[in-house]
mmCIF file as Biopython writes it, N, C-alpha, C and O atoms, coordinates in Angstrom:
data_model
#
loop_
_atom_site.group_PDB
_atom_site.id
_atom_site.type_symbol
_atom_site.label_atom_id
_atom_site.label_alt_id
_atom_site.label_comp_id
_atom_site.label_asym_id
_atom_site.label_entity_id
_atom_site.label_seq_id
_atom_site.pdbx_PDB_ins_code
_atom_site.Cartn_x
_atom_site.Cartn_y
_atom_site.Cartn_z
_atom_site.occupancy
_atom_site.B_iso_or_equiv
_atom_site.auth_seq_id
_atom_site.auth_asym_id
_atom_site.pdbx_PDB_model_num
ATOM 1   N N  . MET A ? 1  ? 59.411  99.398  97.512 1.0 0.0 1  A 1 
ATOM 2   C CA . MET A ? 1  ? 59.953  98.347  96.998 1.0 0.0 1  A 1 
ATOM 3   C C  . MET A ? 1  ? 61.636  98.323  97.108 1.0 0.0 1  A 1 
ATOM 4   O O  . MET A ? 1  ? 61.459  98.497  98.314 1.0 0.0 1  A 1 
ATOM 5   N N  . SER A ? 2  ? 62.297  98.299  97.048 1.0 0.0 2  A 1 
ATOM 6   C CA . SER A ? 2  ? 63.751  98.643  96.812 1.0 0.0 2  A 1 
ATOM 7   C C  . SER A ? 2  ? 64.520  97.936  95.567 1.0 0.0 2  A 1 
ATOM 8   O O  . SER A ? 2  ? 64.552  96.725  95.349 1.0 0.0 2  A 1 
ATOM 9   N N  . ALA A ? 3  ? 65.079  98.872  94.867 1.0 0.0 3  A 1 
ATOM 10  C CA . ALA A ? 3  ? 65.429  98.203  93.315 1.0 0.0 3  A 1 
ATOM 11  C C  . ALA A ? 3  ? 66.137  97.125  93.345 1.0 0.0 3  A 1 
ATOM 12  O O  . ALA A ? 3  ? 66.219  96.322  92.416 1.0 0.0 3  A 1 
ATOM 13  N N  . LEU A ? 4  ? 66.851  97.016  94.725 1.0 0.0 4  A 1 
ATOM 14  C CA . LEU A ? 4  ? 67.428  95.274  95.013 1.0 0.0 4  A 1 
ATOM 15  C C  . LEU A ? 4  ? 66.478  94.069  95.065 1.0 0.0 4  A 1 
ATOM 16  O O  . LEU A ? 4  ? 66.446  92.898  94.686 1.0 0.0 4  A 1 
ATOM 17  N N  . ALA A ? 5  ? 65.337  95.404  96.065 1.0 0.0 5  A 1 
ATOM 18  C CA . ALA A ? 5  ? 64.042  93.431  96.092 1.0 0.0 5  A 1 
ATOM 19  C C  . ALA A ? 5  ? 63.660  92.893  95.146 1.0 0.0 5  A 1 
ATOM 20  O O  . ALA A ? 5  ? 63.330  91.720  94.972 1.0 0.0 5  A 1 
ATOM 21  N N  . ARG A ? 6  ? 63.718  94.561  93.842 1.0 0.0 6  A 1 
ATOM 22  C CA . ARG A ? 6  ? 62.657  94.199  92.564 1.0 0.0 6  A 1 
ATOM 23  C C  . ARG A ? 6  ? 63.736  93.455  91.604 1.0 0.0 6  A 1 
ATOM 24  O O  . ARG A ? 6  ? 63.467  92.622  90.739 1.0 0.0 6  A 1 
ATOM 25  N N  . LEU A ? 7  ? 64.839  93.878  91.908 1.0 0.0 7  A 1 
ATOM 26  C CA . LEU A ? 7  ? 66.092  92.612  91.179 1.0 0.0 7  A 1 
ATOM 27  C C  . LEU A ? 7  ? 65.862  90.827  91.067 1.0 0.0 7  A 1 
ATOM 28  O O  . LEU A ? 7  ? 65.679  89.910  90.266 1.0 0.0 7  A 1 
ATOM 29  N N  . GLU A ? 8  ? 66.043  91.181  92.659 1.0 0.0 8  A 1 
ATOM 30  C CA . GLU A ? 8  ? 66.378  89.983  93.325 1.0 0.0 8  A 1 
ATOM 31  C C  . GLU A ? 8  ? 65.749  89.091  92.347 1.0 0.0 8  A 1 
ATOM 32  O O  . GLU A ? 8  ? 66.454  88.135  92.022 1.0 0.0 8  A 1 
ATOM 33  N N  . PRO A ? 9  ? 64.432  89.181  91.721 1.0 0.0 9  A 1 
ATOM 34  C CA . PRO A ? 9  ? 63.458  87.690  91.012 1.0 0.0 9  A 1 
ATOM 35  C C  . PRO A ? 9  ? 63.794  87.445  89.496 1.0 0.0 9  A 1 
ATOM 36  O O  . PRO A ? 9  ? 63.344  86.358  89.135 1.0 0.0 9  A 1 
ATOM 37  N N  . ILE A ? 10 ? 64.516  88.196  88.399 1.0 0.0 10 A 1 
ATOM 38  C CA . ILE A ? 10 ? 64.883  88.396  88.058 1.0 0.0 10 A 1 
ATOM 39  C C  . ILE A ? 10 ? 66.206  87.943  87.735 1.0 0.0 10 A 1 
ATOM 40  O O  . ILE A ? 10 ? 66.398  87.237  86.745 1.0 0.0 10 A 1 
ATOM 41  N N  . LEU A ? 11 ? 67.141  88.307  88.511 1.0 0.0 11 A 1 
ATOM 42  C CA . LEU A ? 11 ? 68.229  87.827  89.592 1.0 0.0 11 A 1 
ATOM 43  C C  . LEU A ? 11 ? 68.437  86.476  88.660 1.0 0.0 11 A 1 
ATOM 44  O O  . LEU A ? 11 ? 69.115  86.189  87.674 1.0 0.0 11 A 1 
ATOM 45  N N  . GLU A ? 12 ? 67.173  85.589  89.787 1.0 0.0 12 A 1 
ATOM 46  C CA . GLU A ? 12 ? 67.700  84.289  89.807 1.0 0.0 12 A 1 
ATOM 47  C C  . GLU A ? 12 ? 67.143  83.652  88.421 1.0 0.0 12 A 1 
ATOM 48  O O  . GLU A ? 12 ? 67.255  82.429  88.343 1.0 0.0 12 A 1 
ATOM 49  N N  . GLY A ? 13 ? 66.730  84.129  87.639 1.0 0.0 13 A 1 
ATOM 50  C CA . GLY A ? 13 ? 65.982  83.791  86.659 1.0 0.0 13 A 1 
ATOM 51  C C  . GLY A ? 13 ? 67.169  83.835  85.285 1.0 0.0 13 A 1 
ATOM 52  O O  . GLY A ? 13 ? 67.009  83.440  84.130 1.0 0.0 13 A 1 
ATOM 53  N N  . LEU A ? 14 ? 68.137  84.346  85.805 1.0 0.0 14 A 1 
ATOM 54  C CA . LEU A ? 14 ? 68.957  84.214  84.997 1.0 0.0 14 A 1 
ATOM 55  C C  . LEU A ? 14 ? 70.664  83.132  85.174 1.0 0.0 14 A 1 
ATOM 56  O O  . LEU A ? 14 ? 71.203  82.676  86.182 1.0 0.0 14 A 1 
ATOM 57  N N  . SER A ? 15 ? 71.121  83.051  83.465 1.0 0.0 15 A 1 
ATOM 58  C CA . SER A ? 15 ? 72.048  81.912  83.277 1.0 0.0 15 A 1 
ATOM 59  C C  . SER A ? 15 ? 73.854  83.125  84.399 1.0 0.0 15 A 1 
ATOM 60  O O  . SER A ? 15 ? 73.975  84.338  84.576 1.0 0.0 15 A 1 
ATOM 61  N N  . GLU A ? 16 ? 74.320  82.532  84.608 1.0 0.0 16 A 1 
ATOM 62  C CA . GLU A ? 16 ? 75.528  82.813  85.373 1.0 0.0 16 A 1 
ATOM 63  C C  . GLU A ? 16 ? 76.219  83.826  83.900 1.0 0.0 16 A 1 
ATOM 64  O O  . GLU A ? 16 ? 76.502  85.019  84.011 1.0 0.0 16 A 1 
ATOM 65  N N  . ASP A ? 17 ? 76.341  83.227  82.926 1.0 0.0 17 A 1 
ATOM 66  C CA . ASP A ? 17 ? 76.841  84.578  81.946 1.0 0.0 17 A 1 
ATOM 67  C C  . ASP A ? 17 ? 76.234  85.034  81.950 1.0 0.0 17 A 1 
ATOM 68  O O  . ASP A ? 17 ? 76.707  85.962  82.607 1.0 0.0 17 A 1 
ATOM 69  N N  . ARG A ? 18 ? 74.602  85.518  81.578 1.0 0.0 18 A 1 
ATOM 70  C CA . ARG A ? 18 ? 74.007  86.967  81.588 1.0 0.0 18 A 1 
ATOM 71  C C  . ARG A ? 18 ? 73.853  87.198  83.313 1.0 0.0 18 A 1 
ATOM 72  O O  . ARG A ? 18 ? 73.112  88.085  83.738 1.0 0.0 18 A 1 
ATOM 73  N N  . ILE A ? 19 ? 74.330  86.651  83.882 1.0 0.0 19 A 1 
ATOM 74  C CA . ILE A ? 19 ? 74.816  87.675  84.995 1.0 0.0 19 A 1 
ATOM 75  C C  . ILE A ? 19 ? 75.975  88.627  85.222 1.0 0.0 19 A 1 
ATOM 76  O O  . ILE A ? 19 ? 76.140  89.641  85.901 1.0 0.0 19 A 1 
ATOM 77  N N  . ARG A ? 20 ? 76.871  87.755  84.213 1.0 0.0 20 A 1 
ATOM 78  C CA . ARG A ? 20 ? 77.957  88.402  83.968 1.0 0.0 20 A 1 
ATOM 79  C C  . ARG A ? 20 ? 77.995  89.695  83.697 1.0 0.0 20 A 1 
ATOM 80  O O  . ARG A ? 20 ? 78.380  90.676  84.335 1.0 0.0 20 A 1 
ATOM 81  N N  . GLN A ? 21 ? 77.262  89.448  82.028 1.0 0.0 21 A 1 
ATOM 82  C CA . GLN A ? 21 ? 76.974  90.141  81.360 1.0 0.0 21 A 1 
ATOM 83  C C  . GLN A ? 21 ? 76.315  91.579  82.036 1.0 0.0 21 A 1 
ATOM 84  O O  . GLN A ? 21 ? 76.333  92.737  81.620 1.0 0.0 21 A 1 
ATOM 85  N N  . LEU A ? 22 ? 75.732  90.969  83.256 1.0 0.0 22 A 1 
ATOM 86  C CA . LEU A ? 22 ? 74.665  92.344  84.107 1.0 0.0 22 A 1 
ATOM 87  C C  . LEU A ? 22 ? 75.902  93.104  84.657 1.0 0.0 22 A 1 
ATOM 88  O O  . LEU A ? 22 ? 76.101  94.262  84.289 1.0 0.0 22 A 1 
ATOM 89  N N  . ILE A ? 23 ? 76.668  92.540  85.453 1.0 0.0 23 A 1 
ATOM 90  C CA . ILE A ? 23 ? 77.318  93.349  86.056 1.0 0.0 23 A 1 
ATOM 91  C C  . ILE A ? 23 ? 78.433  94.174  85.918 1.0 0.0 23 A 1 
ATOM 92  O O  . ILE A ? 23 ? 78.968  95.054  86.591 1.0 0.0 23 A 1 
ATOM 93  N N  . ASP A ? 24 ? 78.690  93.439  84.467 1.0 0.0 24 A 1 
ATOM 94  C CA . ASP A ? 24 ? 79.835  94.080  83.806 1.0 0.0 24 A 1 
ATOM 95  C C  . ASP A ? 24 ? 79.320  95.352  82.873 1.0 0.0 24 A 1 
ATOM 96  O O  . ASP A ? 24 ? 80.215  96.120  82.521 1.0 0.0 24 A 1 
ATOM 97  N N  . PHE A ? 25 ? 77.997  95.648  82.446 1.0 0.0 25 A 1 
ATOM 98  C CA . PHE A ? 25 ? 77.191  96.409  82.422 1.0 0.0 25 A 1 
ATOM 99  C C  . PHE A ? 25 ? 76.748  97.255  82.962 1.0 0.0 25 A 1 
ATOM 100 O O  . PHE A ? 25 ? 76.411  98.259  82.335 1.0 0.0 25 A 1 
ATOM 101 N N  . ALA A ? 26 ? 76.570  97.157  84.443 1.0 0.0 26 A 1 
ATOM 102 C CA . ALA A ? 26 ? 76.655  98.028  85.666 1.0 0.0 26 A 1 
ATOM 103 C C  . ALA A ? 26 ? 77.947  98.537  86.215 1.0 0.0 26 A 1 
ATOM 104 O O  . ALA A ? 26 ? 77.985  99.062  87.328 1.0 0.0 26 A 1 
ATOM 105 N N  . ARG A ? 27 ? 78.863  98.416  85.568 1.0 0.0 27 A 1 
ATOM 106 C CA . ARG A ? 27 ? 80.052  98.967  85.798 1.0 0.0 27 A 1 
ATOM 107 C C  . ARG A ? 27 ? 80.260  99.546  84.959 1.0 0.0 27 A 1 
ATOM 108 O O  . ARG A ? 27 ? 81.185  100.335 85.150 1.0 0.0 27 A 1 
ATOM 109 N N  . PHE A ? 28 ? 79.786  99.575  83.909 1.0 0.0 28 A 1 
ATOM 110 C CA . PHE A ? 28 ? 80.249  100.624 82.733 1.0 0.0 28 A 1 
ATOM 111 C C  . PHE A ? 28 ? 79.055  101.617 82.967 1.0 0.0 28 A 1 
ATOM 112 O O  . PHE A ? 28 ? 79.090  102.705 82.393 1.0 0.0 28 A 1 
ATOM 113 N N  . LEU A ? 29 ? 78.185  101.350 83.638 1.0 0.0 29 A 1 
ATOM 114 C CA . LEU A ? 29 ? 77.043  102.601 83.419 1.0 0.0 29 A 1 
ATOM 115 C C  . LEU A ? 29 ? 77.565  103.391 85.043 1.0 0.0 29 A 1 
ATOM 116 O O  . LEU A ? 29 ? 77.210  104.566 85.141 1.0 0.0 29 A 1 
ATOM 117 N N  . ALA A ? 30 ? 78.222  102.908 86.048 1.0 0.0 30 A 1 
ATOM 118 C CA . ALA A ? 30 ? 78.955  103.850 86.201 1.0 0.0 30 A 1 
ATOM 119 C C  . ALA A ? 30 ? 80.312  104.890 86.188 1.0 0.0 30 A 1 
ATOM 120 O O  . ALA A ? 30 ? 80.564  106.012 86.626 1.0 0.0 30 A 1 
ATOM 121 N N  . VAL A ? 31 ? 81.122  103.695 85.320 1.0 0.0 31 A 1 
ATOM 122 C CA . VAL A ? 31 ? 81.689  104.571 84.938 1.0 0.0 31 A 1 
ATOM 123 C C  . VAL A ? 31 ? 81.091  106.110 84.199 1.0 0.0 31 A 1 
ATOM 124 O O  . VAL A ? 31 ? 81.529  107.245 84.387 1.0 0.0 31 A 1 
ATOM 125 N N  . GLU A ? 32 ? 80.314  105.807 83.600 1.0 0.0 32 A 1 
ATOM 126 C CA . GLU A ? 32 ? 79.690  106.503 82.674 1.0 0.0 32 A 1 
ATOM 127 C C  . GLU A ? 32 ? 79.160  107.167 83.424 1.0 0.0 32 A 1 
ATOM 128 O O  . GLU A ? 32 ? 79.947  108.102 83.284 1.0 0.0 32 A 1 
ATOM 129 N N  . GLN A ? 33 ? 78.535  107.496 84.078 1.0 0.0 33 A 1 
ATOM 130 C CA . GLN A ? 33 ? 77.985  108.372 85.528 1.0 0.0 33 A 1 
ATOM 131 C C  . GLN A ? 33 ? 78.904  109.244 85.731 1.0 0.0 33 A 1 
ATOM 132 O O  . GLN A ? 33 ? 78.875  110.468 85.601 1.0 0.0 33 A 1 
ATOM 133 N N  . ASP A ? 34 ? 79.806  108.475 86.092 1.0 0.0 34 A 1 
ATOM 134 C CA . ASP A ? 34 ? 81.190  109.381 87.007 1.0 0.0 34 A 1 
ATOM 135 C C  . ASP A ? 34 ? 81.395  110.801 85.711 1.0 0.0 34 A 1 
ATOM 136 O O  . ASP A ? 34 ? 81.023  111.970 85.812 1.0 0.0 34 A 1 
ATOM 137 N N  . ARG A ? 35 ? 82.146  110.089 84.523 1.0 0.0 35 A 1 
ATOM 138 C CA . ARG A ? 35 ? 82.795  110.625 83.078 1.0 0.0 35 A 1 
ATOM 139 C C  . ARG A ? 35 ? 81.237  111.577 83.127 1.0 0.0 35 A 1 
ATOM 140 O O  . ARG A ? 35 ? 81.480  112.729 82.769 1.0 0.0 35 A 1 
ATOM 141 N N  . GLN A ? 36 ? 80.424  111.468 83.315 1.0 0.0 36 A 1 
ATOM 142 C CA . GLN A ? 36 ? 79.142  112.469 82.891 1.0 0.0 36 A 1 
ATOM 143 C C  . GLN A ? 36 ? 79.135  113.648 83.750 1.0 0.0 36 A 1 
ATOM 144 O O  . GLN A ? 36 ? 78.602  114.722 83.470 1.0 0.0 36 A 1 
ATOM 145 N N  . GLU A ? 37 ? 79.807  113.344 84.884 1.0 0.0 37 A 1 
ATOM 146 C CA . GLU A ? 37 ? 80.075  114.674 86.240 1.0 0.0 37 A 1 
ATOM 147 C C  . GLU A ? 37 ? 81.235  115.097 86.080 1.0 0.0 37 A 1 
ATOM 148 O O  . GLU A ? 37 ? 81.309  116.301 86.328 1.0 0.0 37 A 1 
ATOM 149 N N  . TRP A ? 38 ? 82.401  114.527 85.702 1.0 0.0 38 A 1 
ATOM 150 C CA . TRP A ? 38 ? 83.642  114.977 85.099 1.0 0.0 38 A 1 
ATOM 151 C C  . TRP A ? 38 ? 83.168  116.820 84.432 1.0 0.0 38 A 1 
ATOM 152 O O  . TRP A ? 38 ? 83.198  118.045 84.554 1.0 0.0 38 A 1 
ATOM 153 N N  . LEU A ? 39 ? 82.764  115.590 83.696 1.0 0.0 39 A 1 
ATOM 154 C CA . LEU A ? 39 ? 82.301  116.528 82.505 1.0 0.0 39 A 1 
ATOM 155 C C  . LEU A ? 39 ? 82.016  117.653 82.285 1.0 0.0 39 A 1 
ATOM 156 O O  . LEU A ? 39 ? 82.601  118.510 81.622 1.0 0.0 39 A 1 
ATOM 157 N N  . ARG A ? 40 ? 80.392  117.694 83.275 1.0 0.0 40 A 1 
ATOM 158 C CA . ARG A ? 40 ? 79.461  118.580 83.770 1.0 0.0 40 A 1 
ATOM 159 C C  . ARG A ? 40 ? 80.893  119.669 84.792 1.0 0.0 40 A 1 
ATOM 160 O O  . ARG A ? 40 ? 81.293  120.810 84.562 1.0 0.0 40 A 1 
ATOM 161 N N  . PHE A ? 41 ? 81.206  118.921 85.624 1.0 0.0 41 A 1 
ATOM 162 C CA . PHE A ? 41 ? 82.074  119.624 86.255 1.0 0.0 41 A 1 
ATOM 163 C C  . PHE A ? 41 ? 83.113  120.880 85.466 1.0 0.0 41 A 1 
ATOM 164 O O  . PHE A ? 41 ? 83.361  122.068 85.676 1.0 0.0 41 A 1 
ATOM 165 N N  . GLY A ? 42 ? 83.404  120.142 84.756 1.0 0.0 42 A 1 
ATOM 166 C CA . GLY A ? 42 ? 84.806  120.800 83.649 1.0 0.0 42 A 1 
ATOM 167 C C  . GLY A ? 42 ? 84.079  122.184 82.866 1.0 0.0 42 A 1 
ATOM 168 O O  . GLY A ? 42 ? 84.457  123.344 82.705 1.0 0.0 42 A 1 
ATOM 169 N N  . GLN A ? 43 ? 82.924  121.471 82.502 1.0 0.0 43 A 1 
ATOM 170 C CA . GLN A ? 43 ? 82.175  122.761 81.570 1.0 0.0 43 A 1 
ATOM 171 C C  . GLN A ? 43 ? 82.078  123.710 82.678 1.0 0.0 43 A 1 
ATOM 172 O O  . GLN A ? 43 ? 82.523  124.841 82.489 1.0 0.0 43 A 1 
ATOM 173 N N  . GLN A ? 44 ? 81.630  123.453 83.655 1.0 0.0 44 A 1 
ATOM 174 C CA . GLN A ? 44 ? 81.001  124.711 84.881 1.0 0.0 44 A 1 
ATOM 175 C C  . GLN A ? 44 ? 82.476  125.399 85.108 1.0 0.0 44 A 1 
ATOM 176 O O  . GLN A ? 44 ? 82.521  126.543 84.655 1.0 0.0 44 A 1 
ATOM 177 N N  . GLN A ? 45 ? 83.079  125.169 85.410 1.0 0.0 45 A 1 
ATOM 178 C CA . GLN A ? 45 ? 84.876  125.284 85.621 1.0 0.0 45 A 1 
ATOM 179 C C  . GLN A ? 45 ? 85.359  126.008 84.762 1.0 0.0 45 A 1 
ATOM 180 O O  . GLN A ? 45 ? 86.115  126.895 85.160 1.0 0.0 45 A 1 
ATOM 181 N N  . LEU A ? 46 ? 85.074  125.876 83.186 1.0 0.0 46 A 1 
ATOM 182 C CA . LEU A ? 46 ? 85.210  126.580 82.096 1.0 0.0 46 A 1 
ATOM 183 C C  . LEU A ? 46 ? 84.315  127.772 81.822 1.0 0.0 46 A 1 
ATOM 184 O O  . LEU A ? 46 ? 84.827  128.836 81.475 1.0 0.0 46 A 1 
ATOM 185 N N  . ALA A ? 47 ? 82.897  127.637 81.972 1.0 0.0 47 A 1 
ATOM 186 C CA . ALA A ? 47 ? 82.162  129.042 82.094 1.0 0.0 47 A 1 
ATOM 187 C C  . ALA A ? 47 ? 82.551  130.221 83.040 1.0 0.0 47 A 1 
ATOM 188 O O  . ALA A ? 47 ? 82.582  131.428 82.804 1.0 0.0 47 A 1 
ATOM 189 N N  . ARG A ? 48 ? 82.984  129.172 84.754 1.0 0.0 48 A 1 
ATOM 190 C CA . ARG A ? 48 ? 83.483  130.697 86.011 1.0 0.0 48 A 1 
ATOM 191 C C  . ARG A ? 48 ? 84.655  131.159 85.094 1.0 0.0 48 A 1 
ATOM 192 O O  . ARG A ? 48 ? 84.645  132.384 84.971 1.0 0.0 48 A 1 
ATOM 193 N N  . ALA A ? 49 ? 85.512  130.634 84.515 1.0 0.0 49 A 1 
ATOM 194 C CA . ALA A ? 49 ? 86.765  131.138 84.328 1.0 0.0 49 A 1 
ATOM 195 C C  . ALA A ? 49 ? 87.134  132.038 82.916 1.0 0.0 49 A 1 
ATOM 196 O O  . ALA A ? 49 ? 88.109  132.757 82.692 1.0 0.0 49 A 1 
ATOM 197 N N  . TYR A ? 50 ? 86.253  131.788 82.273 1.0 0.0 50 A 1 
ATOM 198 C CA . TYR A ? 50 ? 85.281  132.295 81.068 1.0 0.0 50 A 1 
ATOM 199 C C  . TYR A ? 50 ? 84.385  132.840 80.404 1.0 0.0 50 A 1 
ATOM 200 O O  . TYR A ? 50 ? 83.863  132.293 79.433 1.0 0.0 50 A 1 
ATOM 201 N N  . GLY A ? 51 ? 84.112  133.864 80.781 1.0 0.0 51 A 1 
ATOM 202 C CA . GLY A ? 51 ? 82.314  134.338 80.903 1.0 0.0 51 A 1 
ATOM 203 C C  . GLY A ? 51 ? 81.495  135.424 80.172 1.0 0.0 51 A 1 
ATOM 204 O O  . GLY A ? 51 ? 81.905  135.689 79.043 1.0 0.0 51 A 1 
ATOM 205 N N  . PRO A ? 52 ? 80.697  135.921 80.494 1.0 0.0 52 A 1 
ATOM 206 C CA . PRO A ? 52 ? 80.137  136.159 79.425 1.0 0.0 52 A 1 
ATOM 207 C C  . PRO A ? 52 ? 80.512  137.374 79.100 1.0 0.0 52 A 1 
ATOM 208 O O  . PRO A ? 52 ? 79.760  138.086 78.434 1.0 0.0 52 A 1 
ATOM 209 N N  . ASP A ? 53 ? 82.112  137.938 79.648 1.0 0.0 53 A 1 
ATOM 210 C CA . ASP A ? 53 ? 82.627  139.361 79.587 1.0 0.0 53 A 1 
ATOM 211 C C  . ASP A ? 53 ? 83.849  139.377 79.218 1.0 0.0 53 A 1 
ATOM 212 O O  . ASP A ? 53 ? 84.688  140.259 79.399 1.0 0.0 53 A 1 
ATOM 213 N N  . GLU A ? 54 ? 83.991  137.876 78.429 1.0 0.0 54 A 1 
ATOM 214 C CA . GLU A ? 54 ? 85.080  137.754 77.693 1.0 0.0 54 A 1 
ATOM 215 C C  . GLU A ? 54 ? 85.477  138.435 76.450 1.0 0.0 54 A 1 
ATOM 216 O O  . GLU A ? 54 ? 84.928  138.068 75.411 1.0 0.0 54 A 1 
ATOM 217 N N  . PRO A ? 55 ? 86.338  139.359 76.413 1.0 0.0 55 A 1 
ATOM 218 C CA . PRO A ? 55 ? 86.690  139.716 74.778 1.0 0.0 55 A 1 
ATOM 219 C C  . PRO A ? 55 ? 86.633  138.812 73.581 1.0 0.0 55 A 1 
ATOM 220 O O  . PRO A ? 55 ? 86.856  137.631 73.849 1.0 0.0 55 A 1 
ATOM 221 N N  . ASP A ? 56 ? 86.447  139.023 72.633 1.0 0.0 56 A 1 
ATOM 222 C CA . ASP A ? 56 ? 86.491  138.876 71.532 1.0 0.0 56 A 1 
ATOM 223 C C  . ASP A ? 56 ? 87.714  138.881 70.651 1.0 0.0 56 A 1 
ATOM 224 O O  . ASP A ? 56 ? 88.084  139.965 70.201 1.0 0.0 56 A 1 
ATOM 225 N N  . TYR A ? 57 ? 88.327  137.871 70.380 1.0 0.0 57 A 1 
ATOM 226 C CA . TYR A ? 57 ? 89.514  138.177 69.323 1.0 0.0 57 A 1 
ATOM 227 C C  . TYR A ? 57 ? 89.295  137.935 68.140 1.0 0.0 57 A 1 
ATOM 228 O O  . TYR A ? 57 ? 88.596  137.013 67.719 1.0 0.0 57 A 1 
ATOM 229 N N  . SER A ? 58 ? 90.211  139.215 67.130 1.0 0.0 58 A 1 
ATOM 230 C CA . SER A ? 58 ? 89.447  138.653 65.878 1.0 0.0 58 A 1 
ATOM 231 C C  . SER A ? 58 ? 91.126  137.687 65.487 1.0 0.0 58 A 1 
ATOM 232 O O  . SER A ? 58 ? 91.724  136.994 66.310 1.0 0.0 58 A 1 
ATOM 233 N N  . GLU A ? 59 ? 91.492  137.893 64.253 1.0 0.0 59 A 1 
ATOM 234 C CA . GLU A ? 59 ? 92.831  137.072 63.478 1.0 0.0 59 A 1 
ATOM 235 C C  . GLU A ? 59 ? 93.749  138.678 63.041 1.0 0.0 59 A 1 
ATOM 236 O O  . GLU A ? 59 ? 94.749  138.693 62.323 1.0 0.0 59 A 1 
ATOM 237 N N  . ALA A ? 60 ? 93.050  140.043 63.735 1.0 0.0 60 A 1 
ATOM 238 C CA . ALA A ? 60 ? 93.886  141.078 63.433 1.0 0.0 60 A 1 
ATOM 239 C C  . ALA A ? 60 ? 94.542  141.184 64.784 1.0 0.0 60 A 1 
ATOM 240 O O  . ALA A ? 60 ? 95.470  141.953 65.032 1.0 0.0 60 A 1 
ATOM 241 N N  . ASP A ? 61 ? 93.877  140.186 65.805 1.0 0.0 61 A 1 
ATOM 242 C CA . ASP A ? 61 ? 94.668  140.761 67.059 1.0 0.0 61 A 1 
ATOM 243 C C  . ASP A ? 61 ? 96.018  139.272 67.770 1.0 0.0 61 A 1 
ATOM 244 O O  . ASP A ? 61 ? 96.588  139.070 68.842 1.0 0.0 61 A 1 
ATOM 245 N N  . ILE A ? 62 ? 95.981  138.705 66.653 1.0 0.0 62 A 1 
ATOM 246 C CA . ILE A ? 62 ? 97.038  137.796 66.739 1.0 0.0 62 A 1 
ATOM 247 C C  . ILE A ? 62 ? 97.975  138.148 65.792 1.0 0.0 62 A 1 
ATOM 248 O O  . ILE A ? 62 ? 97.829  138.410 64.598 1.0 0.0 62 A 1 
ATOM 249 N N  . ARG A ? 63 ? 99.715  138.092 67.027 1.0 0.0 63 A 1 
ATOM 250 C CA . ARG A ? 63 ? 100.915 138.345 66.246 1.0 0.0 63 A 1 
ATOM 251 C C  . ARG A ? 63 ? 101.146 137.758 65.241 1.0 0.0 63 A 1 
ATOM 252 O O  . ARG A ? 63 ? 100.088 137.168 65.024 1.0 0.0 63 A 1 
ATOM 253 N N  . PRO A ? 64 ? 101.865 137.496 64.416 1.0 0.0 64 A 1 
ATOM 254 C CA . PRO A ? 64 ? 102.626 137.430 63.158 1.0 0.0 64 A 1 
ATOM 255 C C  . PRO A ? 64 ? 103.871 136.238 64.044 1.0 0.0 64 A 1 
ATOM 256 O O  . PRO A ? 64 ? 104.350 136.454 65.157 1.0 0.0 64 A 1 
ATOM 257 N N  . ASP A ? 65 ? 104.094 135.292 63.364 1.0 0.0 65 A 1 
ATOM 258 C CA . ASP A ? 65 ? 105.395 134.434 64.125 1.0 0.0 65 A 1 
ATOM 259 C C  . ASP A ? 65 ? 106.443 134.963 64.245 1.0 0.0 65 A 1 
ATOM 260 O O  . ASP A ? 65 ? 106.501 135.816 63.359 1.0 0.0 65 A 1 
ATOM 261 N N  . ARG A ? 66 ? 107.353 134.968 64.842 1.0 0.0 66 A 1 
ATOM 262 C CA . ARG A ? 66 ? 108.230 135.670 65.247 1.0 0.0 66 A 1 
ATOM 263 C C  . ARG A ? 66 ? 109.587 134.446 64.826 1.0 0.0 66 A 1 
ATOM 264 O O  . ARG A ? 66 ? 109.838 133.379 65.387 1.0 0.0 66 A 1 
ATOM 265 N N  . LYS A ? 67 ? 110.239 135.061 63.709 1.0 0.0 67 A 1 
ATOM 266 C CA . LYS A ? 67 ? 111.759 134.265 63.018 1.0 0.0 67 A 1 
ATOM 267 C C  . LYS A ? 67 ? 112.993 134.350 64.147 1.0 0.0 67 A 1 
ATOM 268 O O  . LYS A ? 67 ? 113.594 135.322 64.606 1.0 0.0 67 A 1 
ATOM 269 N N  . PRO A ? 68 ? 113.162 132.292 64.504 1.0 0.0 68 A 1 
ATOM 270 C CA . PRO A ? 68 ? 114.502 133.373 65.481 1.0 0.0 68 A 1 
ATOM 271 C C  . PRO A ? 68 ? 115.419 133.144 65.022 1.0 0.0 68 A 1 
ATOM 272 O O  . PRO A ? 68 ? 116.457 133.672 65.418 1.0 0.0 68 A 1 
#
């Protein structure tokens, strides 16, 4: 049985207001899933750009501010 077929009897018992709330929540879930996918993609790209061989820098490596 598909997810839509399982939802149909539940939806039939809901008021219009509850259905609107359900639609809003479904949209939120879709956006949240998209956000999570972009977050994973960004983390993968960062890990690829800055791998385990990246040097560690200390405060001694930072150049002092130059006065104009």
